[in-house]
C-alpha positions in Angstrom: 152.3 121.0 88.8 152.5 120.3 92.6 149.3 122.3 93.1 147.4 120.3 90.5 148.8 117.1 92.1 147.8 118.3 95.5 144.3 119.2 94.4 144.0 115.8 92.7 145.1 114.0 95.9 142.4 115.9 97.8 139.8 115.0 95.1 140.7 111.3 95.1 140.5 111.4 98.9 137.0 112.9 98.9 136.0 110.5 96.1 137.1 107.5 98.0 135.7 108.6 101.4 132.3 109.4 100.0 132.2 106.0 98.2 133.3 104.3 101.4 130.5 105.9 103.4 127.9 105.2 100.7 128.7 101.5 100.8 127.7 101.5 104.6 124.3 101.9 106.1 125.4 105.1 107.9 125.0 106.8 104.5 121.2 106.6 104.9 121.1 108.3 108.3 121.4 112.0 108.2 122.9 112.4 111.7 125.6 109.9 110.9 126.2 111.5 107.5 127.0 114.8 109.4 129.4 113.0 111.7 131.1 111.4 108.7 131.3 114.8 106.9 133.1 116.2 110.0 135.5 113.2 110.1 136.2 113.7 106.4 136.9 117.4 106.9 139.4 116.6 109.7 141.1 114.0 107.5 141.5 116.5 104.7 142.8 119.2 107.0 145.3 116.7 108.5 146.4 115.8 104.9 146.9 119.5 104.1 149.0 120.0 107.2 151.1 117.0 106.4 151.7 118.3 102.9 153.6 121.3 104.2 155.9 119.0 106.2 156.6 116.2 103.7 156.8 115.8 99.9 153.8 114.6 97.7 155.7 111.4 97.2 155.9 110.8 100.9 152.1 111.6 101.2 151.4 108.8 98.8 153.5 106.4 100.9 151.8 107.2 104.1 148.4 107.7 102.6 146.9 104.5 104.2 147.9 105.7 107.6 146.5 109.3 107.3 143.4 108.4 105.3 142.3 104.8 105.0 142.9 103.8 108.7 141.1 106.9 110.3 138.2 106.5 107.9 137.9 102.8 108.6 138.0 103.4 112.3 135.3 106.1 112.1 133.0 103.8 110.0 133.6 100.9 112.4 132.5 103.1 115.3 129.4 104.4 113.5 128.4 101.0 112.1 129.3 99.2 115.3 130.8 96.5 113.1 134.4 95.7 112.0 134.3 93.7 108.8 132.0 95.6 106.5 133.5 99.1 107.1 136.9 97.6 106.2 135.4 96.0 103.0 133.8 99.3 102.2 137.1 101.2 102.3 138.9 98.6 100.2 136.1 98.5 97.7 136.1 102.3 97.4 139.9 102.1 96.8 139.3 99.7 94.0 136.8 102.0 92.4 139.3 104.8 92.6 141.4 102.9 90.0 138.7 103.5 87.4 139.4 107.3 87.3 143.2 106.6 87.2 142.9 104.1 84.3 140.7 106.5 82.3 143.2 109.2 82.8 146.1 106.9 81.7 144.1 106.0 78.6 143.7 109.7 77.6 147.4 110.4 78.3 148.4 107.4 76.2 146.2 108.5 73.3 147.3 112.1 73.3 150.9 111.5 74.5 150.4 113.7 77.5 152.3 113.8 80.8 151.7 114.0 84.5 149.8 117.3 84.3 147.4 115.9 81.8 146.9 112.8 83.9 146.1 114.8 87.0 143.8 117.1 85.0 141.8 114.2 83.5 141.5 112.5 86.8 140.0 115.7 88.2 137.7 116.1 85.3 136.2 112.6 85.6 136.0 112.5 89.4 132.5 114.1 89.8 130.7 112.4 86.9 132.1 109.0 87.9 131.3 109.6 91.6 127.6 110.4 90.8 127.4 107.4 88.5 128.7 105.0 91.2 126.6 106.5 93.9 123.4 106.1 91.9 124.1 102.7 90.2 126.6 100.8 92.3 126.2 101.9 96.0 122.7 100.4 96.6 123.8 97.0 95.3 127.0 97.1 97.4 125.1 98.1 100.5 122.7 95.2 100.1 125.7 92.8 100.5 126.2 94.1 104.0 123.1 92.2 105.0 124.5 88.9 103.7 126.3 86.3 105.8 129.9 86.8 106.8 131.3 84.3 104.3 129.5 86.1 101.5 130.9 89.5 102.7 134.4 88.0 102.8 134.1 86.6 99.4 133.0 90.0 98.1 135.8 91.8 99.8 138.5 89.4 98.8 139.3 90.9 95.4 139.4 94.6 96.7 141.7 93.4 99.6 144.0 91.6 97.2 144.2 94.5 94.8 144.8 97.0 97.6 147.9 94.9 98.8 149.0 94.3 95.2 148.8 98.0 94.2 150.8 99.3 97.2 153.4 96.5 97.1 154.1 96.6 93.3 153.4 100.2 92.4 153.9 102.5 95.4 156.3 100.8 97.8 158.3 99.0 95.0 158.7 99.2 91.2 157.9 95.5 90.5 155.1 96.3 88.2 157.0 98.9 86.3 160.0 96.7 86.0 157.8 94.0 84.4 158.3 91.2 87.0 156.1 88.5 85.6 154.8 87.3 88.9 153.6 90.8 89.6 152.3 91.5 86.1 150.3 88.2 86.0 149.0 88.4 89.6 145.8 90.4 89.1 144.8 88.4 85.9 145.2 85.3 88.1 143.0 86.8 90.8 140.4 87.8 88.2 140.4 84.2 86.8 140.0 82.6 90.2 137.3 85.1 91.2 135.4 84.4 88.0 135.5 80.6 88.6 134.3 81.1 92.1 131.5 83.3 90.9 130.5 80.7 88.3 130.5 77.9 91.0 128.5 80.2 93.4 125.9 81.1 90.8 125.5 77.4 89.8 125.0 76.4 93.4 122.6 79.2 94.0 120.7 78.2 90.9 120.3 74.7 92.3 119.2 75.9 95.6 116.7 78.3 94.0 115.4 75.4 91.8 114.8 73.3 94.9 113.1 76.2 96.7 110.9 76.9 93.7 109.9 73.2 93.4 109.0 73.2 97.1 107.1 76.4 96.8 105.1 75.0 93.8 104.3 71.9 95.8 103.2 74.1 98.7 101.0 76.2 96.5 99.4 73.0 95.1 98.8 71.8 98.7 97.3 75.1 99.7 95.0 75.1 96.7 93.9 71.5 97.3 93.4 72.2 101.0 91.3 75.2 100.4 89.2 73.2 97.9 88.7 70.5 100.4 87.6 73.0 103.1 85.1 74.5 100.7 83.7 71.0 99.8 83.4 70.2 103.5 81.9 73.5 104.3 79.3 72.9 101.6 78.5 69.5 103.2 78.1 71.2 106.6 75.8 73.7 105.0 73.6 70.9 103.5 73.5 69.2 106.9 72.4 72.4 108.5 69.6 72.8 105.9 68.4 69.2 106.7 68.3 70.0 110.4 66.4 73.2 109.6 63.9 71.4 107.4 63.4 68.5 109.9 59.9 69.8 110.7 58.9 69.6 107.1 60.3 66.0 106.8 58.3 65.0 109.9 55.1 66.5 108.5 55.6 64.6 105.2 56.3 61.3 107.0 53.2 61.9 109.2 51.1 62.4 106.1 52.4 59.2 104.6 51.6 57.2 107.7 48.1 58.7 108.0 47.4 57.6 104.4 48.9 54.1 104.9 51.9 54.7 102.7 54.3 53.0 105.0 56.6 51.8 102.3 56.9 55.3 100.8 57.6 56.7 104.3 60.3 54.1 105.0 62.0 54.8 101.6 61.9 58.5 102.3 63.5 58.1 105.7 66.3 55.9 104.3 67.0 58.5 101.6 67.1 61.4 104.1 69.3 59.4 106.6 71.7 58.5 103.8 72.1 62.1 102.7 72.6 63.3 106.3 75.2 60.6 107.0 77.1 61.4 103.9 77.3 65.0 104.9 78.0 64.5 108.6 80.5 66.9 110.1 81.6 66.2 113.7 82.1 69.1 116.1 85.4 69.0 117.9 85.9 72.7 118.6 84.6 76.1 117.8 86.9 76.6 114.8 85.1 75.7 111.6 88.1 75.0 109.5 89.6 72.7 112.1 86.3 70.8 112.5 86.2 70.2 108.7 89.7 68.9 108.6 89.3 66.7 111.6 86.1 65.2 110.3 87.7 64.4 107.0 90.7 62.6 108.6 88.6 60.8 111.2 86.5 59.3 108.3 89.7 58.3 106.5 91.2 56.8 109.7 88.0 54.8 110.2 88.2 53.4 106.7 91.8 52.1 107.4 90.8 50.7 110.8 92.9 53.3 112.7 91.8 54.7 116.0 91.9 58.5 116.1 91.1 60.5 119.2 90.9 64.3 119.1 90.9 66.8 121.9 90.5 70.3 120.5 89.9 73.6 122.1 90.3 76.1 119.3 88.1 79.2 119.1 86.9 80.6 115.8 89.6 83.3 115.8 93.2 82.1 116.0 96.6 83.7 115.2 96.9 81.5 112.0 95.3 82.0 108.7 92.7 79.4 107.6 94.8 78.2 104.6 98.0 77.8 106.8 96.0 76.0 109.5 94.6 73.7 106.8 98.1 73.0 105.4 99.5 72.4 108.9 96.8 70.0 110.1 96.4 68.2 106.8 100.2 67.5 106.4 100.6 66.5 110.0 97.5 64.2 109.9 98.5 62.8 106.5 101.9 61.9 107.8 100.3 60.3 110.9 98.0 58.2 108.7 100.9 57.2 106.5 102.9 55.9 109.4 99.9 54.0 110.9 99.1 52.4 107.5 102.7 51.0 107.5 101.9 49.6 111.0 98.8 47.9 109.6 100.9 46.1 107.0 103.1 44.8 109.8 100.1 43.7 111.9 101.0 46.1 114.7 98.7 48.5 116.7 97.9 51.8 115.2 96.4 54.9 116.8 96.5 58.6 116.4 96.1 61.1 119.3 95.5 64.8 118.5 95.6 67.6 121.0 95.2 71.2 119.8 94.5 74.2 122.0 95.2 77.9 122.3 97.9 78.8 124.9 98.4 82.5 125.7 97.3 83.8 122.3 99.4 81.1 120.5 98.3 77.9 118.9 99.6 74.6 120.3 99.4 71.3 118.4 100.5 67.9 119.5 100.0 64.7 117.4 101.1 61.3 118.5 100.9 58.3 116.2 102.2 54.7 116.1 105.4 54.3 114.2 108.6 52.4 113.9 111.4 53.1 116.3 114.0 53.5 113.5 113.0 57.0 112.4 116.1 58.8 111.0 116.6 62.4 112.1 118.8 65.1 110.6 119.2 68.3 112.6 116.1 67.4 114.5 114.0 66.9 111.3 112.8 63.4 110.3 114.2 62.2 107.0 111.9 60.5 104.5 112.7 56.8 103.8 111.4 56.8 100.2 111.4 59.2 97.2 108.5 61.6 97.0 107.9 61.8 100.7 109.1 64.4 103.2 107.3 67.4 101.6 104.8 67.4 104.4 107.5 67.9 107.0 109.0 70.7 105.0 105.5 72.3 104.7 105.1 72.2 108.5 108.6 73.7 109.0 107.8 76.4 106.5 104.6 77.5 108.3 106.4 77.4 111.7 109.1 79.6 110.3 106.6 82.0 108.7 104.9 82.6 112.1 108.2 82.6 114.1 107.1 79.6 116.0 108.7 76.4 117.2 108.3 72.7 116.3 109.7 69.5 117.7 109.8 66.0 116.2 110.6 63.0 118.4 110.0 59.3 118.9 109.2 57.7 122.2 107.7 54.3 123.1 107.0 53.5 119.4 105.1 56.8 119.0 106.1 59.6 116.7 105.4 62.9 118.4 105.0 66.2 116.7 104.7 69.4 118.7 104.1 72.8 117.2 103.7 76.2 118.8 102.7 79.2 116.6 
């Protein structure tokens, strides 16, 4: 019987140690797996030596010292972390209780004893280990990449159970004696953990909903921006055609004048001039997309009576995709126009200054526009003063984050200043 118990102790040790390692990222690196295998062998040999000096009951009492602590220390060294290796060991210990409960269920059904319990635990060890390694370990490992609070929340139940199991079953007989506080403790922990899980999932759902709403709005903006670029590009193409066909227009006008058809010539010139003016695209830089966007917003600013000056030095090839450049410029200029239109309503001066250039392989954008001094900021980001606004700022921040850039919002001398480096 002692031999079966000893083998079972060794099996549960291997079971728990393999699970602990599989919950850490070291499991995926072959060299580290070899080191862990050597550490496990040393721990098992040490357990065997201890067995010849003390009784099996004493081994169970000192098991944390001769197994859990050395394993946790080894994982901390390999992972170069402290918290997650500890959580991995505690979680593996919690998983070890599955095999023990299954064995107790079989013993209860067939009215067996300790020998049957040890035998059943040995029988289910390998299948259960393979199942957990395949199904559970990848999911548990993914939590190691979460924030520290999430890791602590995940490790709370295994830690509480570890302390509860040793205090009420191994070091004392509180659980066996039926002390109500001990008996009801784990149901209490499960209830609290469930409620925290529900709250966390609800909060995560709300955050996901807001992100999806923002993403949908961004997708709509991108689609609209690309559509506008294509429309402006078509206008530019028509203008280029008119310039190319200028010789033919002159020949036609010359023929009309030679034949005394002055009225027809004048009407033709007005028609051609109107079409060219309607498709006029100003050239601010070499980048086609930037020119189209600037031309569109200069025309809109002129309609509102807003002065807009643009200094642009963008080449055709820049480290930002055309759609992202369109979203960035369109949102920034749209916000500037919105602020200036509010200044018009108050009878104040309104102007927009745009400077965009390429600095050491990066895109630099600065936009200054007239605004109120009472702009509210939160964590350096301007807060919208009315519902439905503020999406443009979030779009700009999203693009900056996408390219690992920097952005700064500020107000100085009644001018709102946006600076972006991508």
